[in-house]
PyMOL Python script that loads the backbone (N, CA, C, O; Angstrom):
from pymol import cmd

cmd.read_pdbstr("""\
ATOM      1  N   MET A   1     -13.280 -21.980  14.052  1.00  0.00           N
ATOM      2  CA  MET A   1     -15.048 -21.859  13.765  1.00  0.00           C
ATOM      3  C   MET A   1     -16.128 -21.954  14.898  1.00  0.00           C
ATOM      4  O   MET A   1     -15.570 -22.105  15.985  1.00  0.00           O
ATOM      5  N   THR A   2     -17.347 -21.919  14.984  1.00  0.00           N
ATOM      6  CA  THR A   2     -18.188 -21.477  15.961  1.00  0.00           C
ATOM      7  C   THR A   2     -18.625 -22.662  16.209  1.00  0.00           C
ATOM      8  O   THR A   2     -18.458 -23.734  15.628  1.00  0.00           O
ATOM      9  N   LEU A   3     -19.363 -22.283  17.386  1.00  0.00           N
ATOM     10  CA  LEU A   3     -20.103 -22.487  18.733  1.00  0.00           C
ATOM     11  C   LEU A   3     -21.803 -22.113  18.910  1.00  0.00           C
ATOM     12  O   LEU A   3     -22.363 -21.684  19.918  1.00  0.00           O
ATOM     13  N   PRO A   4     -22.187 -22.321  18.044  1.00  0.00           N
ATOM     14  CA  PRO A   4     -23.763 -21.898  18.025  1.00  0.00           C
ATOM     15  C   PRO A   4     -24.873 -22.573  19.502  1.00  0.00           C
ATOM     16  O   PRO A   4     -24.781 -23.651  20.090  1.00  0.00           O
ATOM     17  N   PRO A   5     -25.762 -21.531  19.695  1.00  0.00           N
ATOM     18  CA  PRO A   5     -26.344 -21.968  20.165  1.00  0.00           C
ATOM     19  C   PRO A   5     -27.324 -23.209  20.533  1.00  0.00           C
ATOM     20  O   PRO A   5     -28.378 -23.276  19.901  1.00  0.00           O
ATOM     21  N   THR A   6     -27.156 -23.806  21.128  1.00  0.00           N
ATOM     22  CA  THR A   6     -27.970 -25.176  21.596  1.00  0.00           C
ATOM     23  C   THR A   6     -29.534 -25.249  21.023  1.00  0.00           C
ATOM     24  O   THR A   6     -29.953 -26.301  20.540  1.00  0.00           O
ATOM     25  N   GLY A   7     -29.976 -24.616  21.069  1.00  0.00           N
ATOM     26  CA  GLY A   7     -31.471 -23.998  21.053  1.00  0.00           C
ATOM     27  C   GLY A   7     -32.469 -24.404  22.647  1.00  0.00           C
ATOM     28  O   GLY A   7     -33.633 -24.286  23.031  1.00  0.00           O
ATOM     29  N   LEU A   8     -31.205 -24.908  23.160  1.00  0.00           N
ATOM     30  CA  LEU A   8     -32.037 -24.811  24.872  1.00  0.00           C
ATOM     31  C   LEU A   8     -32.195 -23.756  25.491  1.00  0.00           C
ATOM     32  O   LEU A   8     -31.614 -22.810  24.959  1.00  0.00           O
ATOM     33  N   PHE A   9     -32.919 -23.444  26.696  1.00  0.00           N
ATOM     34  CA  PHE A   9     -32.891 -22.393  27.205  1.00  0.00           C
ATOM     35  C   PHE A   9     -31.837 -23.133  29.080  1.00  0.00           C
ATOM     36  O   PHE A   9     -32.445 -23.961  29.758  1.00  0.00           O
ATOM     37  N   VAL A  10     -30.971 -22.845  29.364  1.00  0.00           N
ATOM     38  CA  VAL A  10     -30.416 -23.281  30.259  1.00  0.00           C
ATOM     39  C   VAL A  10     -30.956 -22.303  32.151  1.00  0.00           C
ATOM     40  O   VAL A  10     -31.009 -21.115  32.469  1.00  0.00           O
ATOM     41  N   GLU A  11     -31.233 -23.601  32.908  1.00  0.00           N
ATOM     42  CA  GLU A  11     -31.540 -23.148  34.237  1.00  0.00           C
ATOM     43  C   GLU A  11     -31.592 -21.821  34.539  1.00  0.00           C
ATOM     44  O   GLU A  11     -30.710 -21.048  34.165  1.00  0.00           O
ATOM     45  N   PRO A  12     -32.650 -21.440  35.253  1.00  0.00           N
ATOM     46  CA  PRO A  12     -34.019 -21.785  35.468  1.00  0.00           C
ATOM     47  C   PRO A  12     -34.213 -21.182  34.339  1.00  0.00           C
ATOM     48  O   PRO A  12     -34.413 -22.218  33.705  1.00  0.00           O
ATOM     49  N   PHE A  13     -34.336 -20.253  33.452  1.00  0.00           N
ATOM     50  CA  PHE A  13     -34.691 -19.746  32.027  1.00  0.00           C
ATOM     51  C   PHE A  13     -35.623 -20.924  30.889  1.00  0.00           C
ATOM     52  O   PHE A  13     -36.415 -20.634  29.992  1.00  0.00           O
ATOM     53  N   GLY A  14     -35.099 -22.443  31.408  1.00  0.00           N
ATOM     54  CA  GLY A  14     -35.220 -23.437  30.509  1.00  0.00           C
ATOM     55  C   GLY A  14     -34.906 -24.779  31.900  1.00  0.00           C
ATOM     56  O   GLY A  14     -34.743 -24.794  33.120  1.00  0.00           O
ATOM     57  N   SER A  15     -34.961 -25.704  30.820  1.00  0.00           N
ATOM     58  CA  SER A  15     -34.684 -26.631  30.810  1.00  0.00           C
ATOM     59  C   SER A  15     -33.496 -27.703  30.857  1.00  0.00           C
ATOM     60  O   SER A  15     -33.671 -28.697  31.562  1.00  0.00           O
ATOM     61  N   LEU A  16     -32.576 -27.594  30.313  1.00  0.00           N
ATOM     62  CA  LEU A  16     -30.755 -27.889  30.446  1.00  0.00           C
ATOM     63  C   LEU A  16     -30.569 -27.262  31.708  1.00  0.00           C
ATOM     64  O   LEU A  16     -31.004 -26.174  32.086  1.00  0.00           O
ATOM     65  N   LEU A  17     -29.442 -28.592  32.675  1.00  0.00           N
ATOM     66  CA  LEU A  17     -29.051 -27.873  33.116  1.00  0.00           C
ATOM     67  C   LEU A  17     -27.334 -27.176  32.755  1.00  0.00           C
ATOM     68  O   LEU A  17     -26.633 -27.372  31.762  1.00  0.00           O
ATOM     69  N   PHE A  18     -27.085 -26.416  33.860  1.00  0.00           N
ATOM     70  CA  PHE A  18     -25.666 -25.625  33.542  1.00  0.00           C
ATOM     71  C   PHE A  18     -25.082 -27.059  32.566  1.00  0.00           C
ATOM     72  O   PHE A  18     -25.054 -27.324  31.365  1.00  0.00           O
ATOM     73  N   GLU A  19     -24.555 -27.934  34.152  1.00  0.00           N
ATOM     74  CA  GLU A  19     -23.622 -28.608  33.556  1.00  0.00           C
ATOM     75  C   GLU A  19     -23.723 -29.598  32.260  1.00  0.00           C
ATOM     76  O   GLU A  19     -22.973 -30.445  31.775  1.00  0.00           O
ATOM     77  N   ASP A  20     -25.018 -29.081  31.936  1.00  0.00           N
ATOM     78  CA  ASP A  20     -25.144 -29.959  31.132  1.00  0.00           C
ATOM     79  C   ASP A  20     -24.811 -29.863  29.694  1.00  0.00           C
ATOM     80  O   ASP A  20     -24.568 -30.721  28.846  1.00  0.00           O
ATOM     81  N   ALA A  21     -24.882 -28.308  29.660  1.00  0.00           N
ATOM     82  CA  ALA A  21     -24.398 -27.454  28.571  1.00  0.00           C
ATOM     83  C   ALA A  21     -22.884 -27.254  28.695  1.00  0.00           C
ATOM     84  O   ALA A  21     -22.281 -27.245  27.622  1.00  0.00           O
ATOM     85  N   VAL A  22     -22.073 -27.071  29.949  1.00  0.00           N
ATOM     86  CA  VAL A  22     -21.014 -27.582  29.277  1.00  0.00           C
ATOM     87  C   VAL A  22     -20.553 -28.932  28.650  1.00  0.00           C
ATOM     88  O   VAL A  22     -19.630 -29.193  27.879  1.00  0.00           O
ATOM     89  N   ASP A  23     -21.311 -29.542  29.120  1.00  0.00           N
ATOM     90  CA  ASP A  23     -20.277 -31.026  28.180  1.00  0.00           C
ATOM     91  C   ASP A  23     -20.820 -30.799  27.044  1.00  0.00           C
ATOM     92  O   ASP A  23     -19.925 -30.902  26.205  1.00  0.00           O
ATOM     93  N   ILE A  24     -22.043 -30.482  26.429  1.00  0.00           N
ATOM     94  CA  ILE A  24     -22.522 -30.252  24.941  1.00  0.00           C
ATOM     95  C   ILE A  24     -21.334 -29.386  24.931  1.00  0.00           C
ATOM     96  O   ILE A  24     -20.289 -29.983  25.192  1.00  0.00           O
ATOM     97  N   PHE A  25     -21.265 -28.527  24.769  1.00  0.00           N
ATOM     98  CA  PHE A  25     -20.244 -27.719  23.788  1.00  0.00           C
ATOM     99  C   PHE A  25     -18.488 -28.524  24.140  1.00  0.00           C
ATOM    100  O   PHE A  25     -17.514 -28.593  23.391  1.00  0.00           O
ATOM    101  N   LYS A  26     -18.624 -28.904  25.215  1.00  0.00           N
ATOM    102  CA  LYS A  26     -17.116 -29.454  24.712  1.00  0.00           C
ATOM    103  C   LYS A  26     -16.796 -30.726  24.415  1.00  0.00           C
ATOM    104  O   LYS A  26     -15.672 -31.227  24.359  1.00  0.00           O
ATOM    105  N   GLU A  27     -18.416 -31.491  24.123  1.00  0.00           N
ATOM    106  CA  GLU A  27     -18.208 -32.588  22.379  1.00  0.00           C
ATOM    107  C   GLU A  27     -17.909 -30.807  21.437  1.00  0.00           C
ATOM    108  O   GLU A  27     -16.773 -30.336  21.482  1.00  0.00           O
ATOM    109  N   GLN A  28     -18.393 -30.476  21.112  1.00  0.00           N
ATOM    110  CA  GLN A  28     -18.551 -29.975  20.388  1.00  0.00           C
ATOM    111  C   GLN A  28     -16.863 -29.411  19.388  1.00  0.00           C
ATOM    112  O   GLN A  28     -16.375 -29.601  18.273  1.00  0.00           O
ATOM    113  N   ALA A  29     -16.385 -28.387  21.129  1.00  0.00           N
ATOM    114  CA  ALA A  29     -15.594 -28.304  20.855  1.00  0.00           C
ATOM    115  C   ALA A  29     -13.791 -29.168  21.148  1.00  0.00           C
ATOM    116  O   ALA A  29     -12.660 -28.759  21.411  1.00  0.00           O
ATOM    117  N   HIS A  30     -14.430 -30.485  20.909  1.00  0.00           N
ATOM    118  CA  HIS A  30     -13.298 -32.003  20.738  1.00  0.00           C
ATOM    119  C   HIS A  30     -12.742 -32.469  19.661  1.00  0.00           C
ATOM    120  O   HIS A  30     -11.590 -32.868  19.492  1.00  0.00           O
ATOM    121  N   GLY A  31     -14.257 -32.348  18.415  1.00  0.00           N
ATOM    122  CA  GLY A  31     -13.741 -32.472  17.802  1.00  0.00           C
ATOM    123  C   GLY A  31     -13.721 -30.930  16.783  1.00  0.00           C
ATOM    124  O   GLY A  31     -14.184 -30.798  15.650  1.00  0.00           O
ATOM    125  N   LEU A  32     -13.336 -30.359  17.252  1.00  0.00           N
ATOM    126  CA  LEU A  32     -13.109 -28.966  16.021  1.00  0.00           C
ATOM    127  C   LEU A  32     -11.587 -28.785  16.457  1.00  0.00           C
ATOM    128  O   LEU A  32     -10.792 -28.248  15.686  1.00  0.00           O
ATOM    129  N   ILE A  33     -11.125 -29.338  17.965  1.00  0.00           N
ATOM    130  CA  ILE A  33      -9.688 -29.219  18.310  1.00  0.00           C
ATOM    131  C   ILE A  33      -8.831 -30.192  17.408  1.00  0.00           C
ATOM    132  O   ILE A  33      -7.883 -29.820  16.717  1.00  0.00           O
ATOM    133  N   ASP A  34      -9.245 -31.350  17.499  1.00  0.00           N
ATOM    134  CA  ASP A  34      -9.178 -32.502  16.943  1.00  0.00           C
ATOM    135  C   ASP A  34      -9.452 -32.280  15.128  1.00  0.00           C
ATOM    136  O   ASP A  34      -8.425 -32.597  14.528  1.00  0.00           O
ATOM    137  N   GLY A  35     -10.315 -31.929  14.400  1.00  0.00           N
ATOM    138  CA  GLY A  35      -9.573 -30.918  13.916  1.00  0.00           C
ATOM    139  C   GLY A  35      -8.830 -30.126  13.138  1.00  0.00           C
ATOM    140  O   GLY A  35      -8.694 -29.903  11.935  1.00  0.00           O
ATOM    141  N   GLY A  36      -8.197 -29.608  14.588  1.00  0.00           N
ATOM    142  CA  GLY A  36      -7.623 -28.391  14.214  1.00  0.00           C
ATOM    143  C   GLY A  36      -7.822 -26.114  14.205  1.00  0.00           C
ATOM    144  O   GLY A  36      -7.396 -25.103  13.646  1.00  0.00           O
ATOM    145  N   VAL A  37      -8.624 -26.524  15.111  1.00  0.00           N
ATOM    146  CA  VAL A  37      -9.000 -25.163  14.980  1.00  0.00           C
ATOM    147  C   VAL A  37      -8.303 -24.103  16.064  1.00  0.00           C
ATOM    148  O   VAL A  37      -8.469 -24.141  17.283  1.00  0.00           O
ATOM    149  N   ASP A  38      -7.617 -23.303  15.449  1.00  0.00           N
ATOM    150  CA  ASP A  38      -7.145 -22.189  15.720  1.00  0.00           C
ATOM    151  C   ASP A  38      -8.278 -21.174  16.558  1.00  0.00           C
ATOM    152  O   ASP A  38      -7.660 -20.366  17.252  1.00  0.00           O
ATOM    153  N   LEU A  39      -9.035 -21.093  16.613  1.00  0.00           N
ATOM    154  CA  LEU A  39      -9.839 -19.474  17.365  1.00  0.00           C
ATOM    155  C   LEU A  39     -11.430 -20.455  17.000  1.00  0.00           C
ATOM    156  O   LEU A  39     -11.751 -21.280  16.144  1.00  0.00           O
ATOM    157  N   PHE A  40     -12.155 -19.763  18.254  1.00  0.00           N
ATOM    158  CA  PHE A  40     -13.825 -20.106  19.030  1.00  0.00           C
ATOM    159  C   PHE A  40     -13.942 -19.086  18.242  1.00  0.00           C
ATOM    160  O   PHE A  40     -13.131 -18.198  17.980  1.00  0.00           O
ATOM    161  N   VAL A  41     -15.261 -19.309  17.792  1.00  0.00           N
ATOM    162  CA  VAL A  41     -16.741 -17.907  18.162  1.00  0.00           C
ATOM    163  C   VAL A  41     -18.158 -18.720  18.825  1.00  0.00           C
ATOM    164  O   VAL A  41     -19.091 -19.420  18.430  1.00  0.00           O
ATOM    165  N   ILE A  42     -17.866 -18.385  19.531  1.00  0.00           N
ATOM    166  CA  ILE A  42     -19.057 -18.496  19.810  1.00  0.00           C
ATOM    167  C   ILE A  42     -20.348 -17.765  20.014  1.00  0.00           C
ATOM    168  O   ILE A  42     -20.495 -16.850  20.823  1.00  0.00           O
ATOM    169  N   GLU A  43     -21.098 -18.151  19.368  1.00  0.00           N
ATOM    170  CA  GLU A  43     -22.110 -16.855  18.491  1.00  0.00           C
ATOM    171  C   GLU A  43     -23.839 -16.630  19.365  1.00  0.00           C
ATOM    172  O   GLU A  43     -24.538 -17.065  20.280  1.00  0.00           O
ATOM    173  N   THR A  44     -23.784 -15.547  18.173  1.00  0.00           N
ATOM    174  CA  THR A  44     -25.647 -15.178  19.218  1.00  0.00           C
ATOM    175  C   THR A  44     -26.499 -16.107  19.639  1.00  0.00           C
ATOM    176  O   THR A  44     -27.492 -16.711  19.234  1.00  0.00           O
ATOM    177  N   MET A  45     -25.745 -16.034  20.668  1.00  0.00           N
ATOM    178  CA  MET A  45     -26.782 -16.125  22.410  1.00  0.00           C
ATOM    179  C   MET A  45     -27.420 -15.463  22.752  1.00  0.00           C
ATOM    180  O   MET A  45     -27.133 -14.266  22.787  1.00  0.00           O
ATOM    181  N   MET A  46     -28.131 -15.756  23.004  1.00  0.00           N
ATOM    182  CA  MET A  46     -29.309 -15.187  23.295  1.00  0.00           C
ATOM    183  C   MET A  46     -29.144 -15.362  25.049  1.00  0.00           C
ATOM    184  O   MET A  46     -29.513 -14.570  25.916  1.00  0.00           O
ATOM    185  N   ASP A  47     -28.555 -16.498  25.184  1.00  0.00           N
ATOM    186  CA  ASP A  47     -28.443 -16.620  27.489  1.00  0.00           C
ATOM    187  C   ASP A  47     -27.160 -16.496  27.293  1.00  0.00           C
ATOM    188  O   ASP A  47     -26.370 -16.864  26.424  1.00  0.00           O
ATOM    189  N   ILE A  48     -27.063 -15.458  29.008  1.00  0.00           N
ATOM    190  CA  ILE A  48     -25.848 -15.761  29.437  1.00  0.00           C
ATOM    191  C   ILE A  48     -25.576 -16.553  29.992  1.00  0.00           C
ATOM    192  O   ILE A  48     -24.457 -16.081  30.192  1.00  0.00           O
ATOM    193  N   GLN A  49     -25.538 -17.636  30.614  1.00  0.00           N
ATOM    194  CA  GLN A  49     -25.576 -18.613  31.346  1.00  0.00           C
ATOM    195  C   GLN A  49     -25.169 -20.038  30.395  1.00  0.00           C
ATOM    196  O   GLN A  49     -24.488 -21.038  30.622  1.00  0.00           O
ATOM    197  N   GLU A  50     -26.145 -19.443  28.974  1.00  0.00           N
ATOM    198  CA  GLU A  50     -25.018 -20.383  28.160  1.00  0.00           C
ATOM    199  C   GLU A  50     -24.038 -20.106  26.977  1.00  0.00           C
ATOM    200  O   GLU A  50     -23.487 -21.096  26.494  1.00  0.00           O
ATOM    201  N   ALA A  51     -23.811 -19.121  26.556  1.00  0.00           N
ATOM    202  CA  ALA A  51     -22.558 -18.046  27.312  1.00  0.00           C
ATOM    203  C   ALA A  51     -21.236 -18.473  27.556  1.00  0.00           C
ATOM    204  O   ALA A  51     -20.241 -18.636  26.850  1.00  0.00           O
ATOM    205  N   ARG A  52     -21.660 -18.688  29.469  1.00  0.00           N
ATOM    206  CA  ARG A  52     -20.955 -19.079  30.114  1.00  0.00           C
ATOM    207  C   ARG A  52     -20.183 -20.259  30.168  1.00  0.00           C
ATOM    208  O   ARG A  52     -19.031 -20.420  30.569  1.00  0.00           O
ATOM    209  N   ALA A  53     -21.205 -21.263  29.582  1.00  0.00           N
ATOM    210  CA  ALA A  53     -20.993 -22.585  29.404  1.00  0.00           C
ATOM    211  C   ALA A  53     -20.715 -22.981  28.456  1.00  0.00           C
ATOM    212  O   ALA A  53     -20.427 -24.154  28.217  1.00  0.00           O
ATOM    213  N   ALA A  54     -20.745 -22.007  27.648  1.00  0.00           N
ATOM    214  CA  ALA A  54     -19.726 -22.303  26.419  1.00  0.00           C
ATOM    215  C   ALA A  54     -17.998 -22.069  25.702  1.00  0.00           C
ATOM    216  O   ALA A  54     -17.119 -22.700  25.115  1.00  0.00           O
ATOM    217  N   LEU A  55     -18.246 -20.968  26.141  1.00  0.00           N
ATOM    218  CA  LEU A  55     -16.983 -20.451  27.223  1.00  0.00           C
ATOM    219  C   LEU A  55     -16.296 -21.228  28.390  1.00  0.00           C
ATOM    220  O   LEU A  55     -15.105 -20.936  28.496  1.00  0.00           O
ATOM    221  N   ILE A  56     -16.687 -22.019  29.167  1.00  0.00           N
ATOM    222  CA  ILE A  56     -15.640 -22.289  29.776  1.00  0.00           C
ATOM    223  C   ILE A  56     -15.780 -23.690  29.059  1.00  0.00           C
ATOM    224  O   ILE A  56     -14.709 -24.018  28.547  1.00  0.00           O
ATOM    225  N   ALA A  57     -16.600 -24.434  28.909  1.00  0.00           N
ATOM    226  CA  ALA A  57     -16.260 -25.519  27.891  1.00  0.00           C
ATOM    227  C   ALA A  57     -14.471 -25.683  27.114  1.00  0.00           C
ATOM    228  O   ALA A  57     -13.354 -26.191  27.200  1.00  0.00           O
ATOM    229  N   VAL A  58     -15.747 -24.434  26.074  1.00  0.00           N
ATOM    230  CA  VAL A  58     -13.621 -24.010  25.312  1.00  0.00           C
ATOM    231  C   VAL A  58     -11.954 -24.275  26.118  1.00  0.00           C
ATOM    232  O   VAL A  58     -10.893 -24.824  25.820  1.00  0.00           O
ATOM    233  N   LYS A  59     -12.525 -23.513  27.273  1.00  0.00           N
ATOM    234  CA  LYS A  59     -11.243 -22.346  28.423  1.00  0.00           C
ATOM    235  C   LYS A  59     -10.337 -23.901  29.064  1.00  0.00           C
ATOM    236  O   LYS A  59      -9.164 -24.080  29.391  1.00  0.00           O
ATOM    237  N   GLU A  60     -11.387 -24.691  29.031  1.00  0.00           N
ATOM    238  CA  GLU A  60     -11.504 -25.920  29.628  1.00  0.00           C
ATOM    239  C   GLU A  60     -10.188 -27.298  28.654  1.00  0.00           C
ATOM    240  O   GLU A  60      -9.484 -28.229  29.046  1.00  0.00           O
ATOM    241  N   LEU A  61     -10.518 -26.582  27.143  1.00  0.00           N
ATOM    242  CA  LEU A  61     -10.112 -28.852  26.734  1.00  0.00           C
ATOM    243  C   LEU A  61      -9.134 -27.048  25.902  1.00  0.00           C
ATOM    244  O   LEU A  61      -8.283 -27.551  25.169  1.00  0.00           O
ATOM    245  N   SER A  62      -8.965 -25.301  25.764  1.00  0.00           N
ATOM    246  CA  SER A  62      -7.947 -25.092  24.770  1.00  0.00           C
ATOM    247  C   SER A  62      -8.081 -23.867  25.381  1.00  0.00           C
ATOM    248  O   SER A  62      -8.955 -23.294  26.031  1.00  0.00           O
ATOM    249  N   ASP A  63      -6.139 -23.446  24.698  1.00  0.00           N
ATOM    250  CA  ASP A  63      -6.065 -21.622  25.243  1.00  0.00           C
ATOM    251  C   ASP A  63      -6.235 -21.234  23.734  1.00  0.00           C
ATOM    252  O   ASP A  63      -5.634 -20.161  23.679  1.00  0.00           O
ATOM    253  N   ALA A  64      -6.649 -21.463  22.651  1.00  0.00           N
ATOM    254  CA  ALA A  64      -7.659 -21.091  21.829  1.00  0.00           C
ATOM    255  C   ALA A  64      -8.137 -19.585  21.488  1.00  0.00           C
ATOM    256  O   ALA A  64      -9.151 -19.573  20.789  1.00  0.00           O
ATOM    257  N   PHE A  65      -7.824 -18.802  21.697  1.00  0.00           N
ATOM    258  CA  PHE A  65      -8.444 -17.433  21.149  1.00  0.00           C
ATOM    259  C   PHE A  65     -10.085 -17.212  20.869  1.00  0.00           C
ATOM    260  O   PHE A  65     -10.550 -17.346  19.737  1.00  0.00           O
ATOM    261  N   THR A  66     -10.889 -16.864  22.010  1.00  0.00           N
ATOM    262  CA  THR A  66     -12.491 -17.233  21.577  1.00  0.00           C
ATOM    263  C   THR A  66     -13.527 -15.650  22.180  1.00  0.00           C
ATOM    264  O   THR A  66     -13.806 -14.957  23.158  1.00  0.00           O
ATOM    265  N   ILE A  67     -13.657 -15.766  21.288  1.00  0.00           N
ATOM    266  CA  ILE A  67     -15.096 -14.799  20.504  1.00  0.00           C
ATOM    267  C   ILE A  67     -16.597 -15.040  20.834  1.00  0.00           C
ATOM    268  O   ILE A  67     -17.481 -15.788  20.417  1.00  0.00           O
ATOM    269  N   VAL A  68     -16.462 -13.915  21.920  1.00  0.00           N
ATOM    270  CA  VAL A  68     -18.242 -14.955  22.530  1.00  0.00           C
ATOM    271  C   VAL A  68     -19.465 -13.564  21.740  1.00  0.00           C
ATOM    272  O   VAL A  68     -19.585 -12.522  22.384  1.00  0.00           O
ATOM    273  N   THR A  69     -20.204 -13.707  20.479  1.00  0.00           N
ATOM    274  CA  THR A  69     -21.250 -12.380  20.853  1.00  0.00           C
ATOM    275  C   THR A  69     -22.496 -12.698  21.300  1.00  0.00           C
ATOM    276  O   THR A  69     -23.111 -13.759  21.407  1.00  0.00           O
ATOM    277  N   MET A  70     -22.697 -11.764  21.496  1.00  0.00           N
ATOM    278  CA  MET A  70     -24.371 -12.797  21.961  1.00  0.00           C
ATOM    279  C   MET A  70     -25.823 -11.223  21.256  1.00  0.00           C
ATOM    280  O   MET A  70     -25.342 -10.103  21.081  1.00  0.00           O
ATOM    281  N   THR A  71     -26.575 -11.321  21.118  1.00  0.00           N
ATOM    282  CA  THR A  71     -28.178 -11.058  20.552  1.00  0.00           C
ATOM    283  C   THR A  71     -28.365  -9.995  21.565  1.00  0.00           C
ATOM    284  O   THR A  71     -27.653 -10.171  22.554  1.00  0.00           O
ATOM    285  N   TYR A  72     -28.970  -9.148  21.598  1.00  0.00           N
ATOM    286  CA  TYR A  72     -29.497  -7.781  22.198  1.00  0.00           C
ATOM    287  C   TYR A  72     -31.260  -8.055  21.749  1.00  0.00           C
ATOM    288  O   TYR A  72     -31.948  -8.341  20.769  1.00  0.00           O
ATOM    289  N   GLU A  73     -31.362  -7.793  22.971  1.00  0.00           N
ATOM    290  CA  GLU A  73     -33.616  -7.074  22.708  1.00  0.00           C
ATOM    291  C   GLU A  73     -32.766  -5.427  22.606  1.00  0.00           C
ATOM    292  O   GLU A  73     -31.601  -5.070  22.431  1.00  0.00           O
ATOM    293  N   PRO A  74     -34.223  -4.661  22.848  1.00  0.00           N
ATOM    294  CA  PRO A  74     -34.063  -3.633  22.365  1.00  0.00           C
ATOM    295  C   PRO A  74     -33.576  -3.233  24.063  1.00  0.00           C
ATOM    296  O   PRO A  74     -34.035  -3.937  24.962  1.00  0.00           O
ATOM    297  N   GLY A  75     -32.750  -2.218  24.362  1.00  0.00           N
ATOM    298  CA  GLY A  75     -32.671  -1.519  26.246  1.00  0.00           C
ATOM    299  C   GLY A  75     -31.761  -1.806  26.259  1.00  0.00           C
ATOM    300  O   GLY A  75     -31.141  -0.930  26.862  1.00  0.00           O
ATOM    301  N   GLU A  76     -30.739  -3.006  25.786  1.00  0.00           N
ATOM    302  CA  GLU A  76     -29.489  -3.193  25.736  1.00  0.00           C
ATOM    303  C   GLU A  76     -29.219  -4.376  27.040  1.00  0.00           C
ATOM    304  O   GLU A  76     -28.306  -4.407  27.864  1.00  0.00           O
ATOM    305  N   ARG A  77     -30.315  -5.246  26.869  1.00  0.00           N
ATOM    306  CA  ARG A  77     -31.094  -6.380  27.396  1.00  0.00           C
ATOM    307  C   ARG A  77     -31.178  -7.748  26.925  1.00  0.00           C
ATOM    308  O   ARG A  77     -31.911  -7.806  25.938  1.00  0.00           O
ATOM    309  N   LEU A  78     -30.559  -9.198  27.365  1.00  0.00           N
ATOM    310  CA  LEU A  78     -30.628  -9.986  26.212  1.00  0.00           C
ATOM    311  C   LEU A  78     -32.616 -10.336  26.869  1.00  0.00           C
ATOM    312  O   LEU A  78     -33.524  -9.649  27.336  1.00  0.00           O
ATOM    313  N   TRP A  79     -32.321 -12.323  26.368  1.00  0.00           N
ATOM    314  CA  TRP A  79     -33.679 -12.533  25.908  1.00  0.00           C
ATOM    315  C   TRP A  79     -34.199 -12.552  27.871  1.00  0.00           C
ATOM    316  O   TRP A  79     -33.454 -12.840  28.808  1.00  0.00           O
ATOM    317  N   ALA A  80     -35.302 -12.248  27.924  1.00  0.00           N
ATOM    318  CA  ALA A  80     -36.001 -12.926  29.838  1.00  0.00           C
ATOM    319  C   ALA A  80     -35.406 -11.622  30.540  1.00  0.00           C
ATOM    320  O   ALA A  80     -35.542 -11.356  31.735  1.00  0.00           O
ATOM    321  N   GLU A  81     -34.735 -10.865  29.612  1.00  0.00           N
ATOM    322  CA  GLU A  81     -34.390  -9.194  30.706  1.00  0.00           C
ATOM    323  C   GLU A  81     -33.174  -9.808  31.897  1.00  0.00           C
ATOM    324  O   GLU A  81     -33.134  -9.884  33.125  1.00  0.00           O
ATOM    325  N   GLN A  82     -32.391 -10.123  30.927  1.00  0.00           N
ATOM    326  CA  GLN A  82     -31.082 -10.365  31.383  1.00  0.00           C
ATOM    327  C   GLN A  82     -30.402  -9.554  31.141  1.00  0.00           C
ATOM    328  O   GLN A  82     -30.593  -8.734  30.243  1.00  0.00           O
ATOM    329  N   THR A  83     -29.511  -9.590  31.836  1.00  0.00           N
ATOM    330  CA  THR A  83     -28.296  -8.437  31.795  1.00  0.00           C
ATOM    331  C   THR A  83     -26.671  -8.406  31.315  1.00  0.00           C
ATOM    332  O   THR A  83     -25.912  -9.121  31.970  1.00  0.00           O
ATOM    333  N   LEU A  84     -26.273  -7.852  30.538  1.00  0.00           N
ATOM    334  CA  LEU A  84     -24.892  -8.793  30.513  1.00  0.00           C
ATOM    335  C   LEU A  84     -23.842  -8.431  31.882  1.00  0.00           C
ATOM    336  O   LEU A  84     -23.316  -9.311  32.564  1.00  0.00           O
ATOM    337  N   LEU A  85     -23.723  -7.399  32.040  1.00  0.00           N
ATOM    338  CA  LEU A  85     -22.786  -7.034  32.739  1.00  0.00           C
ATOM    339  C   LEU A  85     -22.882  -7.611  35.030  1.00  0.00           C
ATOM    340  O   LEU A  85     -21.892  -8.018  35.638  1.00  0.00           O
ATOM    341  N   PRO A  86     -24.278  -7.430  35.670  1.00  0.00           N
ATOM    342  CA  PRO A  86     -24.451  -8.835  36.618  1.00  0.00           C
ATOM    343  C   PRO A  86     -22.875 -10.222  36.580  1.00  0.00           C
ATOM    344  O   PRO A  86     -21.896 -10.651  37.191  1.00  0.00           O
ATOM    345  N   ARG A  87     -23.881 -10.363  35.101  1.00  0.00           N
ATOM    346  CA  ARG A  87     -23.288 -11.510  35.105  1.00  0.00           C
ATOM    347  C   ARG A  87     -22.419 -12.505  34.604  1.00  0.00           C
ATOM    348  O   ARG A  87     -22.369 -13.706  34.339  1.00  0.00           O
ATOM    349  N   LEU A  88     -21.498 -11.054  34.588  1.00  0.00           N
ATOM    350  CA  LEU A  88     -19.981 -11.635  33.704  1.00  0.00           C
ATOM    351  C   LEU A  88     -19.372 -12.241  35.375  1.00  0.00           C
ATOM    352  O   LEU A  88     -18.277 -12.795  35.469  1.00  0.00           O
TER     353      LEU A  88
END
""", "prot")
cmd.dss("prot")
cmd.show_as("cartoon", "prot")
cmd.util.cbc("prot")
cmd.orient("prot")
């Protein structure tokens, strides 16, 4: 089951605290786990910190297989000039 972006950017690019993002994704993941999900897809993320928050939330609650997809701008960059590799 998918976990889409919140629509907010995590600090320092937005107002959402990282810990709050983790909590938001944990709430979603709890409901999916209770429903019997066996696969998570964290999808179309533009902010690497938000993707990290979602992945941490899922992995703290479940060992289900998890896929993360990102949305890139030209030049292999994420939103706000974030690069992927140094952030992982």
